[in-house]
C-alpha positions as CSV (number, residue, x, y, z in Angstrom):
1,M,0.0,0.0,0.2
2,T,1.1,3.6,-0.4
3,Q,1.0,5.9,2.7
4,W,-2.2,7.1,1.8
5,G,-3.6,3.6,1.5
6,L,-2.0,2.6,4.8
7,E,-3.4,5.5,6.7
8,K,-6.8,4.7,5.5
9,F,-6.4,1.1,6.3
10,R,-5.4,1.8,9.9
11,K,-8.8,3.4,10.4
12,T,-10.5,0.1,9.6
13,R,-12.3,-1.7,12.4
14,T,-13.7,-5.1,11.8
15,G,-14.8,-8.2,13.4
16,D,-12.8,-10.4,10.9
17,A,-10.1,-12.2,13.0
18,N,-8.1,-12.4,9.9
19,A,-7.6,-8.7,9.6
20,L,-4.0,-9.2,10.7
21,T,-2.7,-5.7,10.6
22,N,-5.3,-4.1,12.7
23,G,-6.3,-7.1,14.8
24,A,-10.0,-8.1,15.3
25,Y,-12.3,-5.9,17.3
26,P,-14.6,-8.3,19.0
27,N,-17.1,-5.8,20.2
28,Q,-19.5,-4.9,17.1
29,K,-20.1,-1.4,18.2
30,D,-16.5,-0.7,17.2
31,W,-16.9,-1.8,13.8
32,N,-16.8,0.6,10.9
33,D,-17.6,-1.5,8.0
34,P,-19.8,0.6,5.6
35,I,-22.2,-2.3,4.9
36,R,-23.1,-2.3,8.5
37,W,-25.1,0.9,7.9
38,C,-26.6,-0.6,4.6
39,D,-24.3,1.3,2.5
40,P,-24.1,-0.5,-0.9
41,T,-21.4,-3.5,-0.9
42,G,-19.7,-1.9,-3.9
43,F,-17.5,-3.2,-6.7
44,P,-15.4,-5.4,-6.5
45,R,-16.1,-6.4,-3.0
46,I,-19.7,-7.7,-4.0
47,M,-17.7,-10.4,-6.1
48,W,-15.5,-11.4,-3.0
49,N,-18.1,-11.8,-0.3
50,P,-17.1,-14.9,2.0
51,T,-20.5,-16.4,1.0
52,P,-20.8,-15.5,-2.7
53,A,-24.5,-14.2,-3.6
54,G,-26.2,-15.3,-6.6
55,M,-25.2,-13.5,-9.9
56,R,-26.7,-13.5,-13.5
57,F,-26.2,-11.8,-16.7
58,A,-28.6,-10.5,-19.3
59,Q,-27.4,-9.4,-22.7
60,T,-28.8,-6.9,-24.9
61,K,-27.6,-5.3,-28.3
62,E,-25.7,-2.4,-26.3
63,E,-25.1,-3.6,-23.0
64,V,-24.6,-6.7,-20.6
65,I,-26.4,-6.2,-17.4
66,Q,-25.0,-7.8,-14.4
67,F,-27.5,-8.5,-11.7
68,F,-26.5,-9.5,-8.0
69,Q,-28.7,-11.0,-5.3
70,N,-26.8,-9.2,-2.7
71,N,-29.2,-6.0,-2.3
72,R,-30.7,-6.7,-5.6
73,V,-28.4,-4.4,-7.5
74,W,-27.0,-4.4,-11.0
75,R,-24.3,-3.0,-13.1
76,D,-24.6,-1.8,-16.7
77,I,-21.7,-3.0,-18.8
78,W,-21.8,-1.2,-21.9
79,T,-20.7,-3.1,-25.1
80,D,-21.8,-0.3,-27.8
81,G,-18.2,0.9,-28.2
82,R,-18.3,3.9,-25.9
83,K,-15.3,4.8,-23.8
84,L,-15.2,5.0,-20.1
85,P,-15.9,8.6,-18.7
86,D,-13.0,10.7,-17.7
87,A,-12.3,11.5,-14.0
88,D,-14.7,14.4,-13.9
89,A,-17.8,12.0,-14.1
90,D,-19.6,11.5,-10.8
91,S,-18.3,8.5,-8.9
92,R,-20.5,5.5,-8.3
93,W,-20.5,2.6,-5.9
94,Y,-20.3,0.0,-8.7
95,G,-18.3,2.4,-11.0
96,Y,-18.8,3.0,-14.9
97,A,-18.1,-0.3,-17.0
98,V,-17.4,-1.0,-20.7
99,G,-16.9,-4.4,-22.1
100,H,-15.9,-6.2,-25.3
101,W,-15.1,-9.7,-26.3
102,E,-11.5,-11.1,-26.9
103,G,-12.2,-14.4,-28.3
104,D,-14.1,-16.5,-25.6
105,T,-13.3,-14.1,-22.9
106,F,-15.5,-11.0,-22.0
107,V,-13.3,-8.2,-20.8
108,V,-14.8,-5.5,-18.7
109,N,-12.9,-2.2,-17.7
110,S,-14.3,0.1,-15.2
111,N,-13.6,3.3,-13.2
112,N,-15.1,6.3,-11.4
113,F,-15.7,4.4,-8.1
114,T,-16.7,6.1,-5.0
115,D,-14.0,5.5,-2.4
116,S,-16.5,5.1,0.5
117,S,-16.5,1.3,0.0
118,W,-14.0,-1.5,0.9
119,L,-12.4,-3.9,-1.5
120,D,-13.1,-6.8,0.9
121,Q,-14.2,-7.7,4.4
122,Y,-10.9,-7.0,5.9
123,G,-11.3,-3.1,5.2
124,S,-8.8,-2.9,2.3
125,P,-9.2,0.6,1.0
126,H,-9.3,2.0,-2.6
127,S,-9.6,5.5,-3.9
128,D,-11.7,7.2,-6.7
129,E,-8.7,6.6,-9.0
130,M,-9.2,2.8,-8.9
131,T,-9.7,1.1,-12.2
132,V,-10.8,-2.5,-12.5
133,E,-10.2,-5.1,-15.2
134,E,-12.5,-8.3,-15.1
135,R,-12.0,-11.2,-17.5
136,Y,-14.9,-13.7,-17.8
137,R,-14.6,-17.1,-19.5
138,R,-17.0,-19.8,-19.7
139,V,-15.2,-23.0,-18.8
140,D,-18.0,-25.3,-19.6
141,R,-21.8,-25.3,-19.3
142,G,-21.9,-25.1,-15.6
143,H,-18.8,-22.9,-14.6
144,L,-17.8,-19.3,-15.3
145,E,-14.1,-18.2,-14.5
146,M,-13.4,-14.8,-13.5
147,T,-10.0,-13.0,-12.8
148,L,-9.9,-9.4,-11.7
149,N,-7.1,-7.0,-11.5
150,I,-7.0,-3.5,-9.6
151,T,-5.0,-0.7,-10.5
152,D,-5.1,2.2,-8.0
153,P,-2.0,4.3,-7.8
154,K,-3.2,6.4,-4.9
155,A,-3.8,3.3,-2.6
156,Y,-1.4,0.7,-4.0
157,V,2.1,0.7,-5.2
158,G,1.4,-2.1,-7.9
159,T,-1.6,-3.7,-9.6
160,W,-3.6,-6.1,-7.2
161,K,-4.1,-9.3,-9.1
162,G,-7.1,-11.3,-7.9
163,D,-7.1,-15.0,-7.7
164,K,-9.1,-16.9,-10.2
165,K,-12.5,-17.3,-9.2
166,V,-15.0,-20.0,-10.6
167,F,-18.6,-19.6,-10.3
168,Q,-21.0,-22.5,-10.6
169,L,-24.2,-22.3,-12.4
170,A,-27.2,-22.5,-9.9
171,E,-29.9,-24.9,-10.6
172,K,-33.4,-23.8,-10.3
173,S,-33.9,-25.7,-6.9
174,T,-31.6,-23.0,-5.2
175,R,-33.8,-20.2,-6.3
176,S,-37.3,-19.5,-5.2
177,A,-40.4,-21.5,-6.9
178,Y,-40.6,-18.5,-9.2
179,N,-36.9,-19.0,-10.5
180,D,-35.9,-15.8,-9.1
181,F,-33.4,-14.6,-6.4
182,P,-34.6,-14.1,-3.0
183,E,-35.1,-10.4,-1.9
184,D,-31.8,-9.9,-0.2
185,I,-31.9,-6.3,0.7
186,C,-30.3,-4.4,3.5
187,V,-32.9,-2.5,5.3
188,W,-31.6,-0.2,8.0
189,S,-34.9,-0.1,9.8
190,E,-35.1,-3.9,10.1
191,M,-31.4,-4.0,11.3
192,K,-32.4,-1.7,14.3
193,R,-35.4,-4.0,15.6
194,P,-34.7,-6.0,18.4
195,V,-34.7,-9.8,17.9
196,L,-37.5,-11.5,19.5
197,Q,-36.8,-15.1,20.9
């Protein structure tokens, strides 16, 4: 990490015992993970949840829409030849994304992310200068392989190369009777309600 990245990371308070640099904070009231207040998970963290949520793609003539079960959000991945916006564009939780095909690999490049989210559950930071490259390739009928690389000169001294991740096609039985994702939405008012036993 750069000095900026380290300073931001030192402010991280999480209950994850694997957050070795800062140690774990066992008392939840000390945690400062943005998703605890129902902030959007953001990208690319939504791809690295410890328990991956469902995801599906829908393709049109001009874009690929990536739907996520987690908070029922989506990303527009434009395939109509447009370029990524410059740094003056408004930042977004899931960034701006454009995609193209290289043989059997769908390549997605994105930028203009808000720096309010974390990259992972450990609190790894990123800045609004982050760019992300994803590469998706269908291995066989039931498996989709993804590699993800993050470049963020404000937060990291080099490119963060993600491990190869393989997603498995979900059969209908894991979805609802209507073949839809469950409604998995973070609702602050429900989080504050006491749990009845």
